[in-house]
C-alpha positions in Angstrom: 58.6 110.3 99.5 58.5 107.6 102.2 58.6 105.0 99.4 61.7 106.6 97.9 63.4 106.6 101.3 62.5 103.0 101.8 63.8 102.0 98.4 67.0 103.9 99.1 67.8 102.1 102.3 68.7 98.7 100.6 70.8 100.5 98.1 72.7 102.3 100.8 73.2 99.1 102.7 74.4 97.3 99.6 76.9 100.1 98.9 78.1 100.0 102.5 78.6 96.2 102.3 80.5 96.5 99.0 82.8 99.2 100.5 83.3 97.2 103.6 84.1 94.1 101.6 86.6 95.9 99.4 88.3 97.4 102.5 88.5 94.0 104.1 90.0 92.5 101.0 92.7 95.2 100.9 93.5 94.6 104.6 93.8 90.9 103.9 96.3 91.5 101.1 98.3 93.9 103.2 98.4 91.4 106.1 99.8 88.8 103.8 102.4 91.2 102.4 103.4 92.2 106.0 103.7 88.5 106.9 106.1 88.0 104.0 108.2 90.9 105.1 108.5 89.4 108.6 109.5 86.0 107.0 112.4 87.7 105.1 113.5 89.6 108.3 113.4 86.4 110.3 115.4 84.5 107.7 118.0 87.3 107.6 118.6 87.0 111.4 119.4 83.3 111.2 123.0 82.2 111.5 122.9 80.3 108.2 120.6 82.1 105.8 119.9 82.6 102.1 123.2 83.7 100.5 123.1 87.2 99.2 124.8 86.1 96.0 121.9 83.8 95.2 119.4 86.7 95.4 121.6 88.8 93.2 121.9 86.2 90.5 118.4 84.7 90.5 115.4 86.4 89.1 112.3 85.3 91.0 111.2 84.7 94.6 108.1 83.2 96.2 107.4 83.8 99.9 104.8 81.7 101.7 104.2 82.5 105.4 102.8 79.7 107.6 102.6 77.0 105.0 100.6 74.1 106.6 102.3 70.7 106.3 100.0 68.1 107.7 99.8 64.3 107.5 98.3 61.1 108.8 99.5 58.4 106.4 98.8 60.7 103.4 100.2 64.2 103.8 99.2 67.5 102.4 100.6 71.0 102.1 98.8 74.3 101.6 99.8 77.9 101.8 99.1 81.3 100.4 101.9 83.7 99.7 103.2 86.0 97.0 105.7 86.0 94.1 108.0 88.7 92.7 110.4 88.9 89.8 113.3 91.2 88.9 112.6 93.8 86.3 115.2 94.8 83.6 116.4 97.6 85.8 117.1 95.2 88.7 114.2 96.3 90.8 111.6 93.9 92.2 108.2 93.8 90.7 105.0 94.3 92.6 103.9 91.1 94.3 101.5 88.6 92.8 99.4 86.5 95.2 99.9 82.8 94.7 98.7 79.5 96.3 100.8 76.3 96.8 99.2 72.9 97.4 100.6 69.4 97.4 100.4 66.0 98.8 102.6 63.0 99.6 102.3 59.3 100.6 104.3 57.7 103.3 104.5 57.4 107.1 103.8 60.8 108.5 101.7 62.2 111.3 101.1 65.6 112.8 100.7 69.2 111.6 103.6 71.6 111.1 103.5 75.3 110.1 106.6 76.5 108.2 107.7 79.7 106.5 108.9 78.9 103.0 111.0 80.8 100.5 111.5 79.6 96.9 114.2 81.3 94.8 113.8 81.0 91.0 116.7 81.1 88.6 114.6 82.4 85.7 111.7 84.7 86.1 110.0 83.3 83.1 109.0 80.3 85.1 106.7 82.6 87.1 105.7 85.2 84.6 104.7 82.6 82.0 102.3 81.0 84.5 99.9 84.0 84.0 96.6 82.8 85.4 97.4 79.1 85.3 99.6 76.9 87.4 102.6 74.5 87.2 103.9 71.5 89.2 107.2 71.7 91.1 109.1 68.5 90.4 107.1 67.9 87.2 107.5 71.0 85.1 110.5 72.2 87.1 112.5 70.7 90.0 113.4 72.2 93.4 116.5 71.5 95.4 117.4 72.4 99.0 119.1 75.8 98.8 122.7 76.5 99.9 123.1 78.6 103.0 125.5 81.2 104.0 125.6 84.8 105.2 128.2 86.6 103.1 127.9 87.4 99.4 130.5 84.8 98.6 129.2 82.1 100.8 127.7 80.1 97.9 130.7 80.2 95.6 131.2 76.5 96.1 127.8 75.8 94.5 127.2 75.9 90.8 123.8 77.5 91.4 122.3 75.6 88.5 119.0 74.5 90.1 116.0 76.1 88.6 114.4 76.5 92.1 116.1 76.5 95.5 113.8 76.0 98.5 114.2 77.2 102.1 111.7 76.3 104.9 111.9 77.5 108.5 110.0 76.2 111.5 110.4 77.4 115.1 113.6 79.4 114.2 115.3 76.5 112.5 115.6 75.3 108.9 113.1 72.5 108.3 113.6 69.9 105.5 110.4 69.7 103.5 110.1 68.4 100.0 107.8 70.4 97.8 108.3 68.3 94.6 104.9 67.4 93.4 103.3 70.5 94.7 101.2 72.8 92.6 101.9 76.5 92.4 99.0 78.6 91.1 98.2 82.2 90.6 95.6 83.3 93.2 93.3 85.2 90.8 90.7 86.2 93.4 93.3 87.6 95.8 94.9 89.6 93.0 91.5 90.9 91.9 90.6 91.9 95.5 93.9 93.7 96.0 94.6 95.3 92.6 91.2 95.4 91.0 88.9 93.2 89.0 90.9 93.6 85.8 94.2 92.6 87.5 96.4 90.4 85.4 99.4 88.6 86.9 101.5 89.1 83.8 101.0 92.9 84.0 101.7 92.9 87.8 105.0 91.0 87.2 106.0 93.6 84.7 105.6 96.7 86.9 106.9 98.3 90.1 104.4 101.2 90.3 102.5 100.4 93.5 102.8 103.2 96.1 101.4 100.9 98.9 103.5 101.3 102.0 103.4 97.6 102.8 104.7 96.7 99.3 107.5 99.4 99.6 108.6 97.9 102.9 108.6 94.4 101.5 110.8 95.5 98.5 113.2 97.4 100.8 113.6 94.3 103.0 114.3 92.1 100.0 116.8 94.5 98.5 118.7 94.9 101.8 118.7 91.1 102.4 122.4 90.4 103.3 
């Protein structure tokens, strides 16, 4: 009997560690979703913000809180965020966790943390990535996005760019080039949050999550004006 109890202790400890790890992974995902919601709210409070018309006409969005932009001669960028696309009924999909990395060469020094939003013209650019990646500026190009508050603020723009980028640092728009950066599906983060069999293509095609943080994120995006 003592031997059975002794053998059971490691098993219980292992189960406890697995449950704790799963809970931690969920909390990590929820934290990132909440950070993305804050980014959208902060953008909406700015005098010149992302035009509502752009979000109405474009089909995908990537939100990267606290993107690190660092350099000392050779620069680098790295950030983790999430991507969403519009479904046929106009609703936003559940978020897919992504990672953006990039580098640049030129005179630069220092470290900067920025909140970044990328707005995609066609959702296929994101949904077809699946579990791979693509290069911004190579596979597709990104341009600095138009700004305005009303739904008609961007009527002077043709809105033909595949990706419009917006970056904000210390309450102000920051001009940061992301051409040459790599956008990849964060498979481990998606598996931790949605389950081991999570597939980015399936997540992009649904809006079934009942998670409160995701619901708040979608409501913030849909009310972005």
